[in-house]
GUVO-55546 format. One record per residue: residue number from 1; residue in three letters; z, x, y of N, C-alpha, C in turn. Coordinates in Angstrom, 3 decimals. Layout:
k|r|n_pz|n_px|n_py|ca_pz|ca_px|ca_py|c_pz|c_px|c_py
NUM|ALA|Z|X|Y|Z|X|Y|Z|X|Y
...
This chain:
k|r|n_pz|n_px|n_py|ca_pz|ca_px|ca_py|c_pz|c_px|c_py
1|MET|20.340|-16.927|-42.794|20.573|-16.734|-41.374|20.403|-15.251|-40.989
2|TRP|21.040|-14.391|-41.806|20.966|-12.960|-41.428|19.559|-12.432|-41.560
3|LEU|18.798|-12.987|-42.566|17.414|-12.549|-42.762|16.547|-12.991|-41.600
4|SER|16.753|-14.212|-41.128|15.989|-14.708|-39.969|16.320|-13.878|-38.740
5|GLY|17.599|-13.546|-38.579|17.978|-12.739|-37.436|17.357|-11.356|-37.489
6|LEU|17.307|-10.784|-38.710|16.681|-9.470|-38.863|15.203|-9.513|-38.507
7|VAL|14.538|-10.574|-38.989|13.107|-10.719|-38.690|12.893|-10.832|-37.187
8|LEU|13.720|-11.627|-36.523|13.598|-11.795|-35.058|13.867|-10.482|-34.345
9|ALA|14.850|-9.732|-34.838|15.168|-8.444|-34.189|14.004|-7.465|-34.334
10|ILE|13.449|-7.444|-35.554|12.309|-6.535|-35.773|11.133|-6.938|-34.889
11|ALA|10.860|-8.247|-34.836|9.765|-8.732|-33.993|10.006|-8.397|-32.520
12|GLY|11.245|-8.565|-32.059|11.584|-8.254|-30.696|11.409|-6.769|-30.400
13|PHE|11.843|-5.966|-31.352|11.670|-4.520|-31.187|10.221|-4.120|-31.111
14|ALA|9.393|-4.697|-31.986|7.970|-4.397|-31.998|7.289|-4.808|-30.696
15|ILE|7.647|-6.009|-30.210|7.074|-6.467|-28.955|7.488|-5.558|-27.804
16|GLY|8.791|-5.209|-27.766|9.275|-4.319|-26.728|8.613|-2.966|-26.772
17|ALA|8.435|-2.438|-27.993|7.772|-1.124|-28.138|6.315|-1.190|-27.662
18|ALA|5.640|-2.319|-28.001|4.260|-2.474|-27.565|4.161|-2.546|-26.054
19|VAL|5.079|-3.283|-25.431|5.075|-3.399|-23.977|5.335|-2.034|-23.342
20|LEU|6.339|-1.311|-23.881|6.665|0.005|-23.345|5.501|0.974|-23.492
21|TYR|4.843|0.900|-24.668|3.679|1.762|-24.894|2.565|1.417|-23.915
22|GLY|2.359|0.134|-23.646|1.327|-0.268|-22.683|1.632|0.229|-21.302
23|TRP|2.925|0.201|-20.921|3.316|0.744|-19.616|3.036|2.232|-19.528
24|MET|3.303|2.936|-20.630|3.084|4.402|-20.653|1.586|4.704|-20.547
25|ILE|0.747|3.981|-21.306|-0.685|4.236|-21.331|-1.284|3.951|-19.948
26|ASP|-0.850|2.858|-19.344|-1.401|2.457|-18.047|-0.722|3.188|-16.873
27|GLU|0.295|4.018|-17.183|1.051|4.709|-16.145|1.557|3.739|-15.075
28|THR|2.131|2.653|-15.578|2.630|1.599|-14.683|3.749|2.139|-13.801
29|HIS|3.664|1.840|-12.516|4.644|2.292|-11.531|5.708|1.207|-11.328
30|PHE|6.963|1.612|-11.337|8.085|0.740|-11.038|8.747|1.266|-9.760
31|ASP|8.699|0.472|-8.723|9.188|0.914|-7.436|10.644|1.311|-7.486
32|ARG|10.983|2.410|-6.778|12.352|2.833|-6.607|12.579|3.140|-5.120
33|PRO|12.866|2.104|-4.343|13.034|2.278|-2.879|14.146|3.260|-2.568
34|SER|14.028|3.884|-1.399|14.999|4.839|-0.939|15.044|4.796|0.576
35|GLN|16.246|4.659|1.141|16.377|4.656|2.588|15.928|5.993|3.187
36|GLU|16.205|7.083|2.505|15.810|8.408|2.983|14.287|8.517|3.027
37|PHE|13.628|7.968|1.994|12.164|8.004|1.934|11.555|7.121|3.026
38|ASP|12.188|5.974|3.264|11.744|5.096|4.358|11.847|5.781|5.710
39|ARG|12.933|6.552|5.889|13.094|7.277|7.174|12.007|8.333|7.321
40|LEU|11.635|8.988|6.221|10.553|9.964|6.274|9.262|9.296|6.716
41|GLU|8.968|8.139|6.167|7.741|7.417|6.549|7.771|7.081|8.030
42|THR|8.923|6.640|8.539|9.027|6.296|9.972|8.817|7.540|10.833
43|GLN|9.405|8.665|10.434|9.244|9.897|11.174|7.774|10.324|11.247
44|LEU|7.053|10.178|10.146|5.648|10.553|10.135|4.822|9.639|11.021
45|GLU|5.121|8.366|11.019|4.377|7.408|11.857|4.529|7.724|13.333
46|ASP|5.632|8.344|13.705|5.897|8.622|15.122|5.279|9.921|15.611
47|ILE|4.662|10.696|14.723|4.071|11.969|15.126|2.786|11.725|15.899
48|PRO|2.606|12.317|17.074|1.346|12.132|17.828|0.136|12.591|17.003
49|GLY|-0.875|11.756|16.968|-2.095|12.072|16.220|-2.165|11.427|14.847
50|VAL|-1.034|10.961|14.357|-1.020|10.279|13.061|-1.531|8.849|13.247
51|VAL|-2.532|8.453|12.488|-3.117|7.142|12.639|-2.893|6.237|11.427
52|GLY|-2.291|6.757|10.384|-2.032|5.945|9.204|-1.133|6.666|8.220
53|VAL|-0.162|5.923|7.663|0.751|6.493|6.666|0.915|5.503|5.530
54|ALA|0.791|5.959|4.296|1.055|5.141|3.123|1.974|5.918|2.227
55|THR|2.982|5.238|1.643|3.942|5.910|0.775|4.184|5.095|-0.468
56|GLU|4.651|5.787|-1.514|5.094|5.117|-2.730|6.127|6.011|-3.415
57|ARG|7.163|5.361|-3.930|8.205|6.062|-4.673|8.466|5.252|-5.942
58|TRP|8.260|5.868|-7.123|8.298|5.091|-8.339|8.795|5.924|-9.524
59|VAL|9.125|5.186|-10.579|9.425|5.773|-11.872|8.478|5.177|-12.918
60|GLU|8.352|5.851|-14.058|7.462|5.415|-15.116|8.191|5.363|-16.452
61|ALA|7.648|4.560|-17.360|8.146|4.512|-18.732|7.820|5.839|-19.414
62|PRO|8.585|6.306|-20.370|9.687|5.581|-21.007|11.067|5.881|-20.449
63|THR|11.210|6.908|-19.575|12.555|7.314|-19.164|13.020|6.572|-17.935
64|PHE|12.093|6.092|-17.098|12.448|5.393|-15.851|13.399|6.220|-14.986
65|SER|13.198|7.532|-14.996|14.027|8.444|-14.218|13.145|9.410|-13.440
66|ASN|13.802|10.263|-12.656|13.098|11.280|-11.851|11.982|10.652|-11.035
67|PRO|12.309|9.934|-9.983|11.286|9.265|-9.172|10.220|10.193|-8.631
68|THR|9.003|9.715|-8.594|7.889|10.429|-7.990|7.694|9.891|-6.588
69|SER|7.573|10.807|-5.620|7.395|10.404|-4.213|6.036|10.898|-3.743
70|TRP|5.235|9.964|-3.236|3.869|10.262|-2.801|3.700|9.798|-1.379
71|VAL|3.055|10.657|-0.554|2.800|10.331|0.841|1.339|10.612|1.137
72|SER|0.672|9.624|1.756|-0.710|9.783|2.227|-0.719|9.591|3.743
73|VAL|-1.319|10.558|4.463|-1.340|10.513|5.915|-2.746|10.780|6.417
74|THR|-3.163|9.999|7.390|-4.413|10.267|8.126|-4.031|10.715|9.532
75|VAL|-4.559|11.852|9.955|-4.151|12.462|11.216|-5.352|13.119|11.866
76|ASP|-5.370|13.148|13.211|-6.428|13.891|13.858|-6.063|15.392|13.887
77|GLU|-7.059|16.230|14.163|-6.848|17.687|14.043|-5.766|18.179|14.995
78|ALA|-5.689|17.600|16.194|-4.665|18.032|17.153|-3.265|17.759|16.654
79|GLY|-3.107|16.704|15.883|-1.771|16.347|15.371|-1.425|16.985|14.048
80|PHE|-2.389|17.671|13.427|-2.159|18.244|12.101|-1.027|19.265|12.061
81|PRO|-0.961|20.229|13.024|0.165|21.167|12.991|1.526|20.497|13.098
82|GLY|1.629|19.459|13.904|2.903|18.747|14.031|3.256|18.036|12.731
83|LEU|2.239|17.518|12.028|2.492|16.866|10.733|3.009|17.893|9.722
84|LEU|2.367|19.073|9.671|2.836|20.104|8.750|4.270|20.532|9.055
85|GLU|4.587|20.662|10.346|5.940|21.040|10.732|6.947|19.994|10.259
86|ALA|6.598|18.714|10.417|7.501|17.657|9.974|7.641|17.668|8.448
87|ALA|6.539|17.934|7.738|6.605|17.951|6.280|7.463|19.097|5.785
88|CYS|7.403|20.228|6.461|8.162|21.390|6.053|9.663|21.237|6.356
89|SER|9.994|20.509|7.400|11.393|20.441|7.854|12.111|19.168|7.468
90|THR|11.446|18.310|6.679|12.094|17.056|6.305|13.373|17.284|5.489
91|ASP|14.348|16.395|5.687|15.554|16.493|4.897|15.525|15.542|3.693
92|TYR|14.382|14.934|3.438|14.250|14.123|2.216|14.395|15.033|1.012
93|PRO|15.307|14.759|0.088|15.678|15.759|-0.918|14.713|15.901|-2.097
94|ASP|13.906|14.864|-2.404|13.090|14.890|-3.605|11.741|15.578|-3.353
95|PRO|11.104|16.116|-4.388|9.741|16.640|-4.248|8.791|15.542|-3.778
96|VAL|7.804|15.943|-2.983|6.826|15.002|-2.451|5.410|15.530|-2.745
97|THR|4.570|14.636|-3.239|3.154|14.922|-3.397|2.431|14.425|-2.137
98|TRP|1.691|15.332|-1.505|1.044|15.004|-0.229|-0.472|14.864|-0.395
99|SER|-0.990|13.801|0.247|-2.449|13.633|0.415|-2.668|13.433|1.910
100|ILE|-3.401|14.342|2.509|-3.612|14.343|3.964|-5.091|14.362|4.274
101|ARG|-5.499|13.435|5.129|-6.875|13.417|5.654|-6.846|13.785|7.120
102|VAL|-7.575|14.861|7.443|-7.607|15.349|8.821|-8.987|15.044|9.404
103|ARG|-9.021|14.308|10.508|-10.244|14.001|11.212|-10.442|14.941|12.396
104|THR|-11.563|15.611|12.420|-11.777|16.637|13.415|-12.630|16.123|14.576
105|PRO|-12.643|16.829|15.702|-13.465|16.406|16.840|-14.954|16.321|16.544
106|ALA|-15.449|17.127|15.592|-16.868|17.111|15.239|-17.166|16.137|14.108
107|ALA|-16.225|15.197|13.882|-16.414|14.105|12.933|-16.407|14.575|11.478
108|ALA|-15.883|15.770|11.193|-15.624|16.145|9.820|-14.325|15.484|9.370
109|GLU|-14.224|15.226|8.084|-12.976|14.694|7.514|-12.588|15.583|6.354
110|VAL|-11.448|16.221|6.468|-10.986|17.187|5.466|-9.824|16.570|4.684
111|SER|-10.006|16.445|3.356|-8.968|15.887|2.497|-8.184|17.017|1.825
112|LEU|-6.890|16.971|1.960|-6.004|18.018|1.434|-4.994|17.386|0.483
113|HIS|-4.796|18.010|-0.671|-3.885|17.465|-1.658|-2.990|18.601|-2.175
114|SER|-1.677|18.306|-2.223|-0.735|19.327|-2.687|0.010|18.844|-3.923
115|ALA|0.442|19.815|-4.724|1.353|19.516|-5.819|2.703|19.121|-5.231
116|PRO|3.580|18.516|-6.051|4.929|18.169|-5.523|5.625|19.362|-4.911
117|THR|6.157|19.156|-3.719|6.850|20.239|-3.007|8.206|20.506|-3.612
118|VAL|8.666|21.739|-3.486|10.000|22.115|-3.919|10.607|23.001|-2.858
119|ALA|11.911|23.013|-2.808|12.597|23.851|-1.846|12.308|25.322|-2.114
120|ASN|12.016|26.069|-1.088|11.715|27.501|-1.216|12.936|28.288|-0.834
121|SER|13.514|29.003|-1.784|14.760|29.719|-1.523|14.576|30.764|-0.430
122|ALA|13.358|31.316|-0.300|13.128|32.314|0.746|13.100|31.710|2.139
123|ASP|12.828|30.405|2.189|12.707|29.737|3.493|13.809|28.703|3.693
124|GLY|14.943|28.899|3.039|16.016|27.929|3.189|15.664|26.624|2.493
125|ASP|15.693|25.541|3.253|15.436|24.229|2.674|14.014|23.709|2.954
126|GLU|13.131|24.554|3.424|11.802|24.073|3.755|11.079|23.582|2.508
127|ARG|10.319|22.519|2.683|9.551|21.937|1.582|8.105|21.747|2.042
128|CYS|7.426|22.846|2.313|6.072|22.769|2.868|5.059|22.397|1.791
129|PRO|4.121|21.546|2.120|3.024|21.276|1.169|2.255|22.549|0.858
130|ASP|2.005|22.762|-0.423|1.299|23.973|-0.847|-0.101|23.558|-1.332
131|PHE|-1.112|23.882|-0.538|-2.498|23.545|-0.881|-3.188|24.678|-1.625
132|GLY|-2.567|25.841|-1.641|-3.191|26.992|-2.277|-3.967|27.848|-1.300
133|PHE|-3.999|27.454|-0.025|-4.733|28.182|1.006|-4.139|27.822|2.365
134|ASP|-4.570|28.524|3.395|-4.116|28.238|4.759|-4.873|27.047|5.313
135|ALA|-4.210|25.880|5.333|-4.916|24.643|5.615|-5.380|24.541|7.081
136|ALA|-4.494|24.827|8.022|-4.839|24.571|9.442|-6.020|25.427|9.880
137|PRO|-6.060|26.741|9.636|-7.250|27.520|10.049|-8.520|27.062|9.328
138|LEU|-8.382|26.643|8.067|-9.558|26.184|7.339|-10.120|24.883|7.951
139|VAL|-9.223|23.982|8.337|-9.688|22.754|9.007|-10.414|23.082|10.280
140|ASP|-9.899|24.032|11.059|-10.581|24.449|12.282|-11.996|24.965|11.987
141|GLU|-12.107|25.780|10.961|-13.411|26.365|10.630|-14.379|25.302|10.078
142|LEU|-13.867|24.354|9.309|-14.719|23.291|8.801|-15.195|22.386|9.939
143|ASP|-14.398|22.213|10.959|-14.832|21.448|12.119|-16.052|22.094|12.764
144|ARG|-16.069|23.424|12.756|-17.194|24.148|13.359|-18.385|24.232|12.412
145|ALA|-18.107|24.451|11.113|-19.193|24.748|10.163|-19.760|23.499|9.496
146|ALA|-19.001|22.403|9.462|-19.414|21.262|8.679|-19.227|19.959|9.457
147|PRO|-19.790|19.839|10.653|-19.607|18.613|11.411|-20.177|17.413|10.666
148|GLY|-19.410|16.335|10.685|-19.888|15.087|10.073|-19.715|14.986|8.603
149|LEU|-19.218|16.025|7.932|-19.053|15.994|6.490|-17.638|15.614|6.083
150|ALA|-17.533|14.924|4.948|-16.225|14.653|4.344|-16.034|15.626|3.201
151|ILE|-15.060|16.512|3.301|-14.899|17.628|2.396|-13.481|17.713|1.862
152|GLN|-13.376|18.005|0.570|-12.073|18.253|-0.033|-12.064|19.698|-0.524
153|PRO|-11.401|20.605|0.210|-11.227|21.977|-0.306|-10.112|21.992|-1.334
154|SER|-10.317|22.751|-2.384|-9.340|22.752|-3.484|-9.337|24.124|-4.166
155|ILE|-8.226|24.416|-4.817|-8.169|25.536|-5.777|-8.174|24.895|-7.139
156|TRP|-9.264|25.106|-7.895|-9.380|24.473|-9.197|-8.571|25.200|-10.252
157|GLU|-8.490|24.620|-11.433|-7.638|25.152|-12.511|-8.004|26.561|-12.882
158|ASN|-9.284|26.918|-12.735|-9.699|28.288|-13.050|-9.405|29.267|-11.920
159|GLY|-8.725|28.777|-10.869|-8.371|29.611|-9.718|-9.476|29.769|-8.687
160|ARG|-10.609|29.100|-8.882|-11.704|29.221|-7.967|-11.560|28.279|-6.772
161|PHE|-11.916|28.792|-5.576|-11.927|27.980|-4.376|-13.174|27.119|-4.389
162|ALA|-12.987|25.835|-4.195|-14.101|24.884|-4.276|-14.151|24.010|-3.031
163|LEU|-15.353|23.676|-2.592|-15.587|22.746|-1.512|-16.311|21.540|-2.101
164|VAL|-15.591|20.438|-2.232|-16.175|19.229|-2.797|-16.561|18.302|-1.647
165|VAL|-17.829|17.945|-1.614|-18.357|17.111|-0.510|-18.458|15.669|-1.019
166|VAL|-17.832|14.769|-0.277|-17.880|13.351|-0.603|-19.073|12.746|0.128
167|GLU|-20.100|12.396|-0.626|-21.313|11.848|-0.007|-21.104|10.384|0.342
168|GLU|-21.583|9.978|1.486|-21.504|8.579|1.923|-22.886|7.984|2.054
169|GLU|-22.952|6.653|2.105|-24.244|5.993|2.097|-25.137|6.393|3.257
170|GLU|-24.529|6.658|4.409|-25.338|6.965|5.563|-25.805|8.427|5.605
171|MET|-25.335|9.240|4.661|-25.755|10.643|4.645|-27.210|10.729|4.232
172|PRO|-27.947|11.747|4.730|-29.349|11.889|4.333|-29.484|12.267|2.854
173|ALA|-30.645|11.886|2.288|-30.886|12.260|0.890|-31.066|13.752|0.780
174|GLY|-30.863|14.264|-0.441|-30.988|15.714|-0.633|-29.753|16.463|-0.228
175|PHE|-29.927|17.736|0.143|-28.774|18.592|0.430|-28.973|19.454|1.670
176|ILE|-29.999|19.196|2.462|-30.236|20.063|3.624|-29.043|20.036|4.579
177|HIS|-28.324|18.931|4.658|-27.181|18.818|5.577|-25.995|19.620|5.068
178|LEU|-26.050|20.127|3.812|-24.941|20.938|3.267|-25.160|22.422|3.413
179|LEU|-26.306|22.846|3.868|-26.587|24.266|3.967|-25.649|25.040|4.857
180|PRO|-25.077|24.432|5.923|-24.115|25.188|6.709|-22.891|25.667|5.925
181|LEU|-22.556|24.959|4.841|-21.443|25.436|4.000|-21.760|26.777|3.361
182|ILE|-23.014|26.935|2.918|-23.420|28.216|2.357|-23.482|29.278|3.432
183|GLU|-24.034|28.932|4.563|-24.184|29.887|5.676|-22.820|30.415|6.112
184|HIS|-21.803|29.567|6.108|-20.486|29.964|6.616|-19.436|30.142|5.516
185|ALA|-19.895|30.305|4.271|-18.959|30.398|3.163|-17.969|31.560|3.346
186|ASP|-18.469|32.720|3.797|-17.574|33.864|3.979|-16.527|33.578|5.052
187|ASP|-16.941|32.916|6.127|-15.993|32.571|7.206|-14.951|31.574|6.705
188|LEU|-15.362|30.657|5.830|-14.424|29.665|5.304|-13.365|30.314|4.411
189|LEU|-13.813|31.306|3.617|-12.851|32.033|2.773|-11.825|32.762|3.633
190|VAL|-12.299|33.433|4.665|-11.385|34.170|5.560|-10.437|33.182|6.233
191|ALA|-10.946|32.090|6.736|-10.084|31.100|7.412|-9.027|30.548|6.456
192|ALA|-9.388|30.390|5.181|-8.430|29.876|4.189|-7.405|30.914|3.776
193|GLY|-7.545|32.150|4.277|-6.598|33.190|3.901|-6.830|33.727|2.498
194|LEU|-8.055|33.580|1.979|-8.388|34.013|0.641|-9.198|35.302|0.716
195|ASP|-9.310|35.957|-0.425|-10.087|37.206|-0.501|-11.546|36.905|-0.205
196|ALA|-12.131|37.651|0.716|-13.538|37.436|1.095|-14.481|37.753|-0.038
197|ASN|-14.005|38.447|-1.079|-14.825|38.783|-2.214|-14.699|37.781|-3.382
198|GLU|-14.125|36.649|-3.124|-14.011|35.609|-4.152|-15.265|34.741|-4.198
199|ALA|-15.466|34.140|-5.332|-16.566|33.161|-5.463|-16.148|31.818|-4.856
200|VAL|-17.151|31.053|-4.453|-16.909|29.733|-3.891|-17.763|28.727|-4.652
201|GLU|-17.183|27.641|-5.070|-17.961|26.606|-5.740|-18.275|25.474|-4.756
202|ILE|-19.534|25.122|-4.670|-19.982|24.001|-3.848|-20.304|22.846|-4.767
203|ASN|-19.754|21.678|-4.488|-19.934|20.567|-5.386|-20.182|19.285|-4.602
204|SER|-21.293|18.629|-4.861|-21.595|17.346|-4.247|-22.525|16.600|-5.197
205|ALA|-22.928|15.398|-4.786|-23.760|14.568|-5.643|-25.110|15.231|-5.922
206|ASN|-25.682|15.963|-4.949|-26.998|16.533|-5.095|-27.026|18.066|-5.080
207|LEU|-25.866|18.690|-4.999|-25.833|20.150|-4.930|-24.561|20.641|-5.611
208|GLY|-24.771|21.534|-6.596|-23.588|22.081|-7.303|-23.909|23.457|-7.843
209|PHE|-23.134|24.465|-7.423|-23.359|25.812|-7.925|-22.174|26.680|-7.513
210|VAL|-22.127|27.879|-8.104|-21.121|28.878|-7.777|-21.773|29.941|-6.901
211|LEU|-21.209|30.128|-5.724|-21.702|31.167|-4.790|-20.893|32.428|-5.029
212|GLU|-21.548|33.394|-5.663|-20.873|34.643|-5.976|-20.755|35.500|-4.717
213|PRO|-19.780|36.449|-4.666|-19.618|37.319|-3.490|-20.905|38.033|-3.132
214|GLY|-21.218|38.055|-1.836|-22.388|38.757|-1.360|-23.709|38.017|-1.496
215|GLU|-23.659|36.757|-1.985|-24.895|36.038|-2.218|-25.216|35.000|-1.148
216|SER|-24.439|34.897|-0.130|-24.609|33.817|0.859|-25.996|33.789|1.468
217|ASP|-26.460|34.943|1.951|-27.768|34.982|2.628|-28.886|34.658|1.659
218|GLN|-28.845|35.233|0.450|-29.907|34.995|-0.517|-29.916|33.535|-0.974
219|TYR|-28.726|32.983|-1.239|-28.685|31.599|-1.685|-29.115|30.639|-0.598
220|LEU|-28.742|30.964|0.648|-29.168|30.125|1.761|-30.677|30.125|1.877
221|ALA|-31.279|31.299|1.725|-32.755|31.400|1.810|-33.386|30.610|0.665
222|LEU|-32.841|30.742|-0.524|-33.401|30.021|-1.679|-33.348|28.508|-1.473
223|LEU|-32.165|27.999|-1.139|-31.999|26.564|-1.011|-32.786|26.001|0.168
224|THR|-32.891|26.786|1.239|-33.712|26.338|2.400|-35.152|26.182|1.990
225|GLU|-35.670|27.137|1.258|-37.064|27.033|0.834|-37.256|25.884|-0.160
226|LEU|-36.322|25.724|-1.084|-36.443|24.647|-2.073|-36.467|23.281|-1.428
227|THR|-35.608|23.073|-0.445|-35.526|21.748|0.139|-36.597|21.500|1.190
228|GLU|-36.972|22.531|1.972|-37.925|22.336|3.069|-39.376|22.489|2.632
229|ALA|-39.620|23.416|1.700|-40.989|23.701|1.306|-41.378|23.146|-0.058
230|ARG|-40.384|22.882|-0.917|-40.678|22.469|-2.284|-40.170|21.077|-2.623
231|ALA|-39.662|20.375|-1.621|-39.251|18.968|-1.777|-38.194|18.775|-2.843
232|VAL|-37.351|19.768|-3.065|-36.249|19.637|-4.037|-35.181|18.727|-3.445
233|ARG|-34.787|17.718|-4.224|-33.774|16.777|-3.751|-32.391|17.048|-4.321
234|SER|-32.342|17.630|-5.519|-31.073|17.959|-6.159|-31.175|19.290|-6.841
235|TYR|-30.052|20.057|-6.784|-30.026|21.356|-7.396|-28.638|21.602|-7.970
236|TRP|-28.569|21.880|-9.259|-27.301|22.222|-9.905|-27.522|23.459|-10.755
237|ALA|-26.602|24.409|-10.634|-26.711|25.638|-11.431|-25.378|25.935|-12.081
238|ASP|-25.409|26.103|-13.394|-24.210|26.500|-14.124|-23.918|27.958|-13.752
239|GLY|-22.666|28.326|-13.946|-22.311|29.734|-13.683|-20.814|29.901|-13.652
240|GLY|-20.383|31.155|-13.754|-18.951|31.431|-13.714|-18.193|30.834|-14.845
241|GLY|-18.872|30.645|-15.987|-18.176|30.092|-17.147|-18.158|28.597|-17.199
242|THR|-18.795|27.902|-16.244|-18.821|26.463|-16.221|-20.178|25.976|-16.691
243|THR|-20.203|25.213|-17.800|-21.416|24.624|-18.321|-21.116|23.226|-18.794
244|VAL|-22.183|22.440|-18.947|-22.040|21.074|-19.465|-22.171|21.047|-20.972
245|ASP|-23.175|21.761|-21.521|-23.447|21.709|-22.958|-23.359|23.082|-23.610
246|GLY|-22.723|24.042|-22.941|-22.564|25.349|-23.527|-23.703|26.294|-23.228
247|VAL|-24.737|25.839|-22.523|-25.885|26.677|-22.172|-26.015|26.724|-20.651
248|GLU|-25.902|27.927|-20.095|-26.044|28.031|-18.637|-27.511|27.810|-18.267
249|LYS|-27.703|27.026|-17.195|-29.046|26.664|-16.787|-29.054|26.213|-15.340
250|VAL|-30.246|26.045|-14.794|-30.439|25.447|-13.489|-31.163|24.117|-13.704
251|GLN|-30.654|23.076|-13.089|-31.276|21.748|-13.183|-31.721|21.292|-11.799
252|ILE|-32.907|20.731|-11.718|-33.509|20.444|-10.424|-34.215|19.084|-10.488
253|VAL|-34.129|18.363|-9.393|-34.942|17.150|-9.188|-35.961|17.452|-8.116
254|ALA|-37.269|17.374|-8.495|-38.338|17.732|-7.572|-39.643|17.127|-8.091
255|PRO|-40.633|16.993|-7.217|-41.945|16.465|-7.644|-42.580|17.354|-8.710
256|ASP|-43.341|16.728|-9.640|-43.930|17.478|-10.735|-44.826|18.611|-10.255
257|GLN|-45.592|18.374|-9.213|-46.546|19.400|-8.770|-45.894|20.643|-8.192
258|GLN|-44.572|20.590|-7.935|-43.859|21.728|-7.382|-43.149|22.572|-8.440
259|HIS|-43.145|22.143|-9.691|-42.322|22.766|-10.710|-42.628|24.277|-10.885
260|ALA|-43.890|24.606|-11.002|-44.236|26.009|-11.241|-43.835|26.892|-10.058
261|ALA|-44.067|26.413|-8.844|-43.723|27.198|-7.669|-42.200|27.353|-7.558
262|ILE|-41.456|26.301|-7.932|-39.998|26.369|-7.868|-39.447|27.427|-8.827
263|GLU|-39.965|27.431|-10.036|-39.535|28.461|-11.005|-39.802|29.849|-10.491
264|GLU|-40.949|30.047|-9.866|-41.284|31.368|-9.339|-40.320|31.767|-8.225
265|VAL|-39.991|30.826|-7.359|-39.044|31.116|-6.269|-37.685|31.512|-6.818
266|ILE|-37.228|30.802|-7.847|-35.926|31.128|-8.438|-35.958|32.490|-9.132
267|ARG|-37.020|32.774|-9.855|-37.121|34.048|-10.594|-37.109|35.226|-9.631
268|SER|-37.655|35.062|-8.432|-37.754|36.148|-7.483|-36.610|36.175|-6.465
269|SER|-35.595|35.349|-6.678|-34.505|35.211|-5.685|-33.546|36.386|-5.674
270|GLY|-33.419|37.085|-6.791|-32.451|38.177|-6.888|-31.033|37.701|-7.083
271|LEU|-30.813|36.411|-7.282|-29.482|35.866|-7.464|-29.050|35.970|-8.939
272|HIS|-27.763|35.714|-9.187|-27.271|35.853|-10.550|-27.836|34.742|-11.437
273|ILE|-28.431|33.716|-10.859|-29.004|32.628|-11.656|-30.510|32.839|-11.873
274|ALA|-31.073|33.920|-11.423|-32.533|34.120|-11.408|-33.140|34.053|-12.790
275|ASP|-32.392|34.439|-13.832|-32.950|34.484|-15.170|-32.560|33.308|-16.034
276|LEU|-31.801|32.331|-15.473|-31.385|31.193|-16.258|-32.539|30.238|-16.509
277|PRO|-32.516|29.529|-17.648|-33.529|28.500|-17.886|-33.517|27.442|-16.788
278|VAL|-34.690|26.969|-16.384|-34.801|25.922|-15.347|-35.256|24.658|-16.008
279|ARG|-34.502|23.594|-15.770|-34.856|22.271|-16.340|-35.077|21.309|-15.181
280|PHE|-36.139|20.537|-15.292|-36.429|19.544|-14.258|-36.054|18.173|-14.818
281|VAL|-35.236|17.475|-14.056|-34.698|16.191|-14.528|-35.089|15.079|-13.548
282|GLY|-35.118|13.882|-14.032|-35.403|12.716|-13.195|-34.151|12.201|-12.546
283|GLN|-34.322|11.460|-11.446|-33.173|10.854|-10.766|-33.596|9.529|-10.133
């Protein structure tokens, strides 16, 4: 009897451990409702300009403690300042991870994501979302510089300011519609409250490179010629310590008959990528 019981106990423990391990691997969420969190959701829904709110509060294996609170809000640009004010002044006590989509009058959509908020001792009990930059002025500038684009500005792990463009099916092929980001890169840095001498990374399905300080005009001229005169559809350039296979290079999608002219244009560009190997890839 005792041996059978021991076997059953061991089997039960193994099954339980396997289930717990599966929950950990899958990051399974276990809801932890909160009246305070529900009140926060209701307050956000009542803000003028807010058109959608989604929330989740959960715990995960193995501790099932320290709930994570996540809020996603879609808001028009006019209502964005009011949303930030509500986020900063909420009396909800736990840290909140914010995902905010701001829709602008020029049909740009700016996605903003913050790490979990914490009370700032210098500001009393304020719990403002920290995006790493001045969000409201940047949204205003993106409305002017990037109409119709869906953009996620971010501070990446290496500390670099990046503009990630989410391409949609109705967007034109190539990257000519992204050139205003290069043209206005300096203005976007200033609007974000960042050093105007910082590098900016542009990242999309067909365009990816690091724009070094002072290179906006030259890079704009290069990319304009490549797309308008050389039929280049995609352009990616390693730089700033970022590589795929350890070798910095420029990769391009373009017609075969344009390859020699494209290399010549890049070599004479005067940019920091001018001497990198150029590889032509299919797409």
